LUMKOL-726921 format. One record per atom (N, C-alpha, C): x, y, z; residue in one letter. Coordinates in steps of 0.001 Angstrom, whole numbers, plus 500000, padded with zeros to 6 digits. Layout:
<recs>
- c1;c2;c3;rest
- X;Y;Z;A $
...
</recs>
This chain:
<recs>
- c1;c2;c3;rest
- 202360;954427;892119;X $
- 203097;955737;891563;X $
- 202210;956466;890551;X $
- 202019;957640;890527;X $
- 201276;958459;889546;X $
- 202102;958486;888397;X $
- 201253;959088;887108;X $
- 201872;959618;886087;X $
- 202016;961087;885888;X $
- 202719;961820;885391;X $
- 202997;963041;885160;X $
- 202694;963367;883962;X $
- 201764;964425;883640;X $
- 201375;964996;882284;X $
- 201315;966808;882274;X $
- 201384;966908;880800;X $
- 201131;968122;880931;X $
- 199614;968803;879943;X $
- 199242;969698;880246;X $
- 198342;970300;879468;X $
- 198612;971656;878632;X $
- 198678;971472;877289;X $
- 199386;972218;876595;X $
- 198499;972791;875420;X $
- 198544;974345;875130;X $
- 197926;974783;873921;X $
- 198879;975917;873437;X $
- 198245;976553;872131;X $
- 199136;977659;871809;X $
- 199923;978904;872465;X $
- 199191;979060;873727;X $
- 199764;980013;874766;X $
- 201130;979337;875262;X $
- 201682;977968;874969;X $
- 202728;977807;875582;X $
- 203888;977696;874691;X $
- 203698;978267;873305;X $
- 204304;978596;872180;X $
- 205300;977399;871873;X $
- 206314;977394;871285;X $
- 207427;976522;870956;X $
- 207769;975512;872019;X $
- 207752;974475;871937;X $
- 207908;973709;872915;X $
- 208834;972564;872439;X $
- 210147;972333;873268;X $
- 211251;971232;872991;X $
- 210478;969793;873463;X $
- 210151;969137;872561;X $
- 209311;967915;873000;X $
- 210321;966582;873489;X $
- 211502;966959;872821;X $
- 212378;965890;873452;X $
- 212982;966115;874557;X $
- 213187;967629;875390;X $
- 213063;967789;876636;X $
- 211910;967479;877339;X $
- 210620;967273;876809;X $
- 209842;967330;877644;X $
- 209958;965566;877930;X $
- 209868;964866;876633;X $
- 210184;963476;876874;X $
- 211210;962928;877877;X $
- 212449;963620;877907;X $
- 213256;963367;878688;X $
- 213538;963722;879985;X $
- 212424;964848;880288;X $
- 212245;965406;881726;X $
- 211278;964506;882575;X $
- 210849;963439;882213;X $
- 209875;962289;882929;X $
- 208424;962590;882598;X $
- 208102;963653;881888;X $
- 206570;963687;881520;X $
- 205955;962504;880622;X $
- 204970;961974;881143;X $
- 204376;960568;880946;X $
- 203019;960725;879850;X $
- 202857;962020;879773;X $
- 201648;962251;878682;X $
- 201265;963757;878518;X $
- 200763;964063;877496;X $
- 200358;965245;877104;X $
- 198804;965152;876558;X $
- 198102;966294;877161;X $
- 196558;966450;876726;X $
- 196818;967763;876086;X $
- 196507;967669;874902;X $
- 196759;968729;873972;X $
- 195424;969757;873996;X $
- 195177;970923;873553;X $
- 194048;971558;873530;X $
- 193824;971499;871920;X $
- 192823;970984;871379;X $
- 192467;971182;870121;X $
- 192210;972281;869414;X $
- 191059;972974;870257;X $
- 190658;974571;870381;X $
- 189784;974641;870658;X $
- 188601;975364;870340;X $
- 187695;976198;871161;X $
- 186780;976576;870480;X $
- 185391;976811;870823;X $
- 184460;977459;870451;X $
- 183891;976772;869124;X $
- 182866;977668;868261;X $
- 182090;976682;867047;X $
- 182705;976845;865763;X $
- 183698;977176;865569;X $
- 184184;977498;863956;X $
- 185443;977175;863951;X $
- 185907;976494;862602;X $
- 187236;975625;862404;X $
- 188003;976855;862594;X $
- 188280;977652;862435;X $
- 189088;979071;862432;X $
- 189205;978592;863927;X $
- 188877;978316;864650;X $
- 189273;978268;866216;X $
- 189992;976949;866782;X $
- 190426;976325;865853;X $
- 191510;975506;866127;X $
- 192592;975768;866800;X $
- 193144;975073;867661;X $
- 194485;975604;868303;X $
- 195607;975719;867092;X $
- 195986;976771;867062;X $
- 197108;977127;865942;X $
- 198590;976132;866060;X $
- 198766;975563;867027;X $
- 199707;974697;867475;X $
- 199301;973185;867276;X $
- 198031;972840;867628;X $
- 197529;971560;867857;X $
- 198074;970495;866768;X $
- 198227;970551;865756;X $
- 198991;969902;864638;X $
- 200427;969617;865032;X $
- 201215;970544;865034;X $
- 202395;970258;865441;X $
- 202689;969911;866738;X $
- 201921;970158;867917;X $
- 202061;969430;869009;X $
- 201844;967943;869009;X $
- 201020;967514;868215;X $
- 200357;966096;868050;X $
- 201590;965282;867428;X $
- 201802;965989;866579;X $
- 203200;965330;865043;X $
- 204266;965080;866244;X $
- 204723;966020;866876;X $
- 205573;966007;867945;X $
- 205686;965061;869319;X $
- 204401;965023;869537;X $
- 204187;963983;870454;X $
- 204172;962551;869924;X $
- 203903;962305;868837;X $
- 204156;961077;868024;X $
- 205401;960653;867727;X $
- 206053;961831;867214;X $
- 207448;961614;866953;X $
- 208541;961172;867936;X $
- 207886;962044;869325;X $
- 208688;961637;870698;X $
- 208153;960545;871613;X $
- 207262;959297;870793;X $
- 206246;958720;871498;X $
- 205829;958933;872793;X $
- 205380;960390;873034;X $
- 204510;960832;874194;X $
- 202887;960608;874086;X $
- 202474;959737;874489;X $
- 201059;959587;874315;X $
- 200099;960780;874482;X $
- 199224;961202;873986;X $
- 198442;962096;873983;X $
- 196875;961802;874402;X $
- 196358;963092;874702;X $
- 194719;962900;874588;X $
- 194514;964193;874189;X $
- 193218;964847;874118;X $
- 192951;966305;873545;X $
- 191715;966561;874616;X $
- 191580;968180;874200;X $
- 190464;968846;874692;X $
- 189984;969762;874197;X $
- 188381;970041;874202;X $
- 188059;971357;873477;X $
- 187634;972070;874201;X $
- 187807;973167;874293;X $
- 187621;974465;875002;X $
- 186020;974994;874704;X $
- 185050;974853;875770;X $
- 183497;975081;875360;X $
- 183183;976612;875859;X $
- 182657;977315;875123;X $
- 181949;978258;875326;X $
- 180245;978277;875021;X $
- 179665;977074;874773;X $
- 178548;976951;874281;X $
- 177605;977348;875536;X $
- 176375;977706;875162;X $
- 175272;977682;876119;X $
- 173985;977412;875678;X $
- 173832;976828;874655;X $
- 172706;976238;874094;X $
- 172989;974833;873299;X $
- 172110;974008;873302;X $
- 172152;972799;872540;X $
- 172679;973309;871344;X $
- 172352;973773;870348;X $
- 172645;973908;869139;X $
- 174164;974444;869058;X $
- 174554;975372;869956;X $
- 175968;975648;869854;X $
- 177118;974694;870397;X $
- 176546;973881;871405;X $
- 177170;972586;871685;X $
- 177520;971720;870508;X $
- 176234;971361;869897;X $
- 176093;970593;868710;X $
- 177185;971041;867727;X $
- 177457;972585;867696;X $
- 178334;972853;866417;X $
- 179798;972571;867155;X $
- 180213;972669;868386;X $
- 181192;972544;868798;X $
- 181642;971168;868834;X $
- 180920;970344;869152;X $
- 181336;968655;868963;X $
- 181641;968400;867361;X $
- 180901;968918;866600;X $
- 181229;968977;865019;X $
- 182473;969402;864297;X $
- 183163;970735;865107;X $
- 183937;970939;864794;X $
- 185105;970294;865417;X $
- 185086;970147;866661;X $
- 186084;969293;867508;X $
- 186269;967929;866768;X $
- 185235;967089;866203;X $
- 185517;966045;865793;X $
- 186191;966442;864059;X $
- 185891;967200;863421;X $
- 187034;967827;862504;X $
- 188293;967653;862652;X $
- 188406;968486;863618;X $
- 190021;968587;864153;X $
- 190531;967319;864227;X $
- 189950;966545;865247;X $
- 190753;965181;865493;X $
- 190646;963682;865000;X $
- 189867;964178;863699;X $
- 189416;962916;863138;X $
- 191017;962063;862431;X $
- 190898;960998;862414;X $
- 192098;960395;861534;X $
- 193297;960397;862925;X $
- 193410;960996;864198;X $
- 194364;960981;865011;X $
- 194130;959706;866154;X $
- 194909;959171;866546;X $
- 194737;958455;867583;X $
- 195408;958929;868822;X $
- 194475;958229;870197;X $
- 194574;959058;871147;X $
- 194764;958090;872403;X $
- 195842;957946;873242;X $
- 196122;957082;874183;X $
- 195189;957513;875588;X $
- 194880;958702;875661;X $
- 194256;959294;876709;X $
- 192847;959757;875885;X $
- 192155;959986;876807;X $
- 190534;960270;876518;X $
- 190860;961739;875641;X $
- 189523;961897;875166;X $
- 189702;963379;874452;X $
- 188573;964127;875391;X $
- 188625;965362;875778;X $
- 187800;965919;876934;X $
- 186990;967130;876651;X $
- 185985;967478;877038;X $
- 185164;968440;876856;X $
- 185456;969580;878263;X $
- 186080;970559;877982;X $
- 186357;971556;878952;X $
- 185083;972473;879080;X $
- 184479;972455;880321;X $
- 183351;973529;880154;X $
- 184040;974233;881843;X $
- 183782;975821;881683;X $
- 184542;976344;882957;X $
- 184063;977884;882679;X $
- 183776;978145;881356;X $
- 183242;979728;881289;X $
- 182070;980103;882115;X $
- 182361;981196;882853;X $
- 181199;981873;883671;X $
- 179715;981705;882866;X $
- 179620;982214;881729;X $
- 178315;982555;881286;X $
- 177679;980866;881468;X $
- 178304;979736;880857;X $
- 177954;978669;881203;X $
- 177544;977975;882607;X $
- 178548;978200;883485;X $
- 178139;978206;884806;X $
- 176840;978780;885474;X $
- 176493;979916;884877;X $
- 175389;980548;885427;X $
- 174332;980155;884846;X $
- 173980;979191;883847;X $
- 173352;978205;883492;X $
- 172538;977340;884547;X $
- 173523;976712;885524;X $
- 173067;975697;886389;X $
- 173141;974506;886237;X $
- 173395;973362;887151;X $
- 173589;972356;886898;X $
- 172959;971358;885964;X $
- 171437;971745;885889;X $
- 170900;970664;884699;X $
- 171223;971335;883648;X $
- 171496;972640;883145;X $
- 171744;973084;881676;X $
- 173331;972883;881627;X $
- 174031;972800;882160;X $
- 175625;972252;882212;X $
- 175717;970716;882028;X $
- 175001;970238;882674;X $
- 174731;968659;882454;X $
- 174493;968237;881269;X $
- 173331;968927;880787;X $
- 172833;968973;879338;X $
- 173538;969176;878329;X $
- 174434;970335;878405;X $
- 175555;970469;877171;X $
- 176427;969521;877248;X $
- 177165;969170;878229;X $
- 178020;968277;878461;X $
- 177839;966903;877695;X $
- 176622;966580;878282;X $
- 176177;965254;877721;X $
- 176178;965228;876209;X $
- 175400;966082;875652;X $
- 175473;966534;874418;X $
- 176493;966347;873453;X $
- 177479;966861;873762;X $
- 178876;966736;873476;X $
- 179517;965545;873638;X $
- 179926;964979;874686;X $
- 180240;963778;874887;X $
- 179457;962485;874473;X $
- 178167;962808;874422;X $
- 177609;961824;873322;X $
- 178062;961694;871942;X $
- 178173;962980;871426;X $
- 178549;962860;869930;X $
- 179743;962637;869669;X $
- 180726;962861;870389;X $
- 182126;962475;870333;X $
- 182291;960923;870547;X $
- 181603;960512;871375;X $
- 181794;958994;871859;X $
- 181295;958073;870623;X $
- 180125;958505;870242;X $
- 179759;958096;869151;X $
- 180605;957675;867739;X $
- 181543;958546;867766;X $
- 182398;958451;866586;X $
- 183493;957566;866949;X $
- 183392;957100;868254;X $
- 184425;956140;868498;X $
- 185641;956639;869471;X $
- 185457;957755;869860;X $
- 186385;958169;870741;X $
- 186073;957777;872368;X $
- 186979;957661;873115;X $
- 187240;957408;874721;X $
- 186867;959424;875206;X $
- 185674;959421;875741;X $
- 185630;961037;876169;X $
- 185525;960871;877750;X $
- 186028;962283;877993;X $
- 185957;962689;879376;X $
- 185351;964014;879623;X $
- 185026;964546;880842;X $
- 184899;965737;881386;X $
- 185975;966377;881972;X $
- 186752;967855;881904;X $
- 187581;968520;882211;X $
- 186832;969552;882828;X $
- 186905;969563;884190;X $
- 186416;970593;885293;X $
- 187085;970889;886584;X $
- 186856;971784;887323;X $
- 187449;971911;888525;X $
- 186844;971105;889495;X $
- 187077;971128;890448;X $
- 186517;969972;891392;X $
- 185173;970756;891941;X $
- 185489;972091;892220;X $
- 183989;972866;892810;X $
- 183158;972612;891859;X $
- 183521;973046;890498;X $
- 182125;973254;889519;X $
- 181624;971731;889460;X $
- 182776;970698;889180;X $
- 182404;969410;889111;X $
- 181032;968827;889901;X $
- 181270;969518;891265;X $
- 180326;969142;892203;X $
- 179392;970062;892044;X $
- 179328;970991;891847;X $
- 178278;972010;891749;X $
- 177586;972175;890374;X $
- 178112;971731;889407;X $
- 177432;972374;888343;X $
- 177427;970673;887342;X $
- 177465;969544;887767;X $
- 177367;968587;886723;X $
- 176865;967587;887331;X $
- 175877;966606;886677;X $
- 175060;965673;887414;X $
- 175719;964536;887898;X $
- 175503;963747;889241;X $
- 176230;962408;889239;X $
- 176345;961520;888335;X $
- 175251;961732;887245;X $
- 174768;960839;885899;X $
- 176092;960788;885260;X $
- 176319;962428;884856;X $
- 177591;962351;883949;X $
- 178851;962184;884623;X $
- 179056;962543;886025;X $
- 180112;962345;886623;X $
- 180605;960763;886723;X $
- 179618;959854;886683;X $
- 179898;958596;886876;X $
- 179679;957934;885710;X $
- 179114;958471;884595;X $
- 179434;957797;883207;X $
- 180412;957750;882231;X $
- 181073;959104;882485;X $
- 182439;959577;881496;X $
- 183561;959722;882532;X $
- 185032;959596;881792;X $
- 185912;959821;882489;X $
- 186178;960969;882884;X $
- 186907;961613;884058;X $
- 186760;962953;884619;X $
- 188031;963124;884944;X $
- 188560;964403;884524;X $
- 189952;964815;884545;X $
- 189680;966232;885154;X $
- 190029;966306;886581;X $
- 189572;967405;887632;X $
- 190941;968225;887734;X $
- 190776;969717;887184;X $
- 191785;970696;887557;X $
- 191704;971025;888841;X $
- 193061;970997;889352;X $
- 193621;971128;890595;X $
- 194308;972398;890547;X $
- 194237;973562;890369;X $
- 195462;974750;890294;X $
- 195934;974572;891565;X $
- 197443;974817;891336;X $
- 198676;975314;891917;X $
- 198870;974136;893259;X $
- 198354;972618;892760;X $
- 199129;971663;893508;X $
- 199982;971109;892762;X $
- 200947;970888;893428;X $
- 202294;969975;892817;X $
- 202400;968723;893366;X $
- 202881;967794;892750;X $
- 203015;966564;893527;X $
- 204507;965870;893144;X $
</recs>
């Protein structure tokens, strides 16, 4: 039997987390933010995290990346770590790579960018993973990265 989770960000607005818990949702993956500066922290991340804790909903988190260079991805990892420091996660914390400018860099560069982020966050003691669509995972990420880290595959429009 599978588990059912939700992926949420500030775009979902106010969420009744008691209803979420009572609906049969088993976990939530929260967007912590995006980009390279702390002001890009998801405006509802703290609220959603606190409500999940209050309602005993296990959580993971993800950082939506725009990085196209080594320097940019290092900055993103630093900011992500600032946002999640002190929080406990039952699920991995993920690096979300899907921007067209990133994908245009090709498999080798996408793999390098992902690995830098994932290693930096893992070094800080977190269980890390990669979040990508199936097609991009296969065409833009090395087998080494796919096999080394947890993988969350986006599969839009499919309901179980």
